[in-house]
C-alpha positions in Angstrom: -27.4 -21.5 -5.3 -26.9 -19.6 -8.5 -23.5 -18.7 -10.0 -22.6 -15.1 -9.2 -21.6 -13.1 -12.2 -20.3 -9.6 -12.5 -23.1 -7.3 -11.6 -25.0 -10.0 -9.7 -23.5 -9.3 -6.3 -20.0 -10.7 -6.6 -17.1 -8.4 -7.4 -16.2 -8.5 -11.1 -12.8 -10.1 -10.4 -14.5 -13.2 -9.0 -17.0 -13.6 -11.8 -15.1 -16.6 -13.2 -15.4 -18.5 -9.9 -18.6 -20.4 -9.2 -19.6 -18.6 -6.0 -23.1 -18.4 -4.7 -25.2 -15.4 -3.9 -25.0 -16.2 -0.1 -22.3 -14.1 1.6 -21.2 -12.9 5.0 -19.8 -9.4 5.1 -18.1 -8.0 8.1 -16.7 -4.6 8.8 -14.0 -4.3 11.4 -11.5 -1.8 12.7 -7.8 -2.1 12.1 -6.5 -3.0 15.5 -5.9 -5.5 18.3 -8.5 -8.3 18.3 -9.6 -7.9 14.7 -7.7 -10.9 13.3 -9.3 -13.3 15.8 -12.7 -11.7 15.4 -12.7 -12.2 11.6 -11.1 -15.7 11.9 -13.9 -16.8 14.3 -16.6 -15.3 12.1 -15.2 -17.2 9.0 -15.0 -20.4 11.0 -18.6 -20.1 12.1 -19.9 -19.3 8.6 -17.9 -22.2 7.0 -19.5 -24.6 9.5 -22.9 -23.1 8.9 -22.4 -23.7 5.2 -21.3 -27.3 6.0 -17.9 -27.0 4.5 -15.4 -29.8 5.1 -13.5 -29.4 8.5 -10.1 -29.7 6.8 -11.0 -26.8 4.5 -12.3 -24.8 7.5 -9.0 -25.2 9.3 -7.0 -24.1 6.2 -9.3 -21.2 5.6 -8.7 -20.0 9.2 -5.0 -20.0 8.6 -5.2 -18.1 5.3 -7.7 -15.6 6.7 -5.4 -14.9 9.6 -2.5 -14.1 7.3 -4.5 -11.9 5.0 -6.3 -10.0 7.8 -3.0 -9.6 9.7 -1.4 -7.9 6.7 -4.5 -5.6 6.2 -4.4 -4.6 9.8 -0.7 -3.9 9.8 -1.0 -1.9 6.6 -3.8 0.3 7.8 -4.0 3.2 10.3 -5.3 2.2 13.8 -9.1 2.2 13.8 -9.4 2.4 10.0 -12.5 0.5 8.8 -11.7 -2.7 6.9 -14.1 -5.2 5.3 -14.0 -9.0 4.9 -16.4 -10.9 2.7 -16.9 -14.7 2.7 -18.9 -16.7 0.1 -19.3 -20.5 -0.3 -18.5 -21.9 -3.7 -20.8 -24.2 -5.5 -18.3 -27.0 -5.2 -18.1 -26.8 -1.4 -15.2 -24.4 -1.1 -14.8 -20.8 0.1 -14.1 -17.4 -1.5 -12.8 -14.7 0.9 -11.6 -11.2 0.4 -10.3 -8.5 2.7 -10.4 -4.8 1.6 -7.9 -2.3 2.9 -6.5 1.1 1.9 -3.0 0.0 0.9 -3.0 0.3 -2.9 0.2 -1.6 -3.4 -0.2 -5.2 -4.4 2.8 -7.0 -2.9 4.7 -9.7 -4.7 4.7 -13.1 -2.9 8.2 -13.5 -1.4 10.1 -16.8 -1.1 9.5 -18.7 2.2 12.1 -17.3 4.7 14.6 -19.6 6.4 13.8 -21.2 9.7 15.6 -18.4 11.8 13.5 -15.6 10.3 10.9 -14.1 12.7 8.4 -13.1 10.0 7.7 -13.2 6.3 5.9 -16.5 6.1 2.3 -15.2 5.6 2.1 -14.6 1.9 4.2 -17.7 1.0 1.7 -19.7 3.1 -1.3 -18.2 1.3 0.4 -19.0 -2.0 1.0 -22.6 -0.9 -2.5 -23.3 0.6 -5.0 -21.4 -1.5 -6.4 -22.8 -4.7 -6.2 -19.3 -6.2 -5.4 -15.9 -4.7 -4.6 -12.4 -5.8 -5.1 -8.6 -5.4 -7.4 -6.2 -7.1 -7.2 -2.4 -7.0 -10.6 -0.9 -6.2 -11.9 2.7 -6.7 -11.2 5.2 -3.9 -7.7 4.0 -3.1 -8.8 0.6 -1.8 -7.4 -2.9 -2.5 -8.8 -6.3 -2.2 -6.7 -9.4 -1.3 -8.8 -12.4 -2.1 -8.4 -16.2 -2.1 -10.4 -19.2 -3.3 -10.1 -22.4 -1.4 -11.6 -25.5 -2.9 -11.9 -29.0 -1.3 -8.8 -31.1 -1.7 -10.4 -33.4 -4.2 -11.8 -30.6 -6.4 -10.0 -28.6 -9.0 -11.0 -25.2 -10.2 -10.7 -23.9 -13.7 -10.5 -20.1 -13.8 -10.1 -19.5 -17.5 -12.1 -20.7 -20.5 -11.0 -23.9 -22.2 -9.6 -23.7 -25.7 
C-alpha cells in the first residue's frame, strides 16, 4: 500500500497519517438501523483487512458513538457517509460526514447516574487521534485514527 497524501484520494486532513489507498465508503440514511449497519460494515472490512481483533472491537465501539451522534444531529433520512481505511501499521482510519457544522468540545465523563453523555469522552479515551473538520457545503467530518496497542503514531513532523 502506498501512503495517501493530500490529492491522492485521502482527505487533506488525514494526509499526515500513513493510510493506504484502499478504502470502504458507505452512504447511509440518518435513521433507525444506520448505526448497526455501519458498525457491521466496519467490522467486516477490518476483518477482511486482517486487523487485530482487539482493535476491531474498539473500532466498533468508537464507530457506534460517532455514527450515533451524526444520526442524532441530522434530519431523518438525510444522506450521511462513512469511510474506512486501513493504516500501514495495521490500524484503522474512519470518518463520518454529516451536515452539522458545529464541532463539539469533548465533555468530561458524566457521573454514573447520568443517562447519556459518555460517547465523546469514550472516543477521546479510546482513539489514538480524533477530531473534526469543516467541509465545503455545510458538511463536517468527525474522524478517528486507531492504531494497534503496541504502535504509536506521530502526527507532526519531528524537530
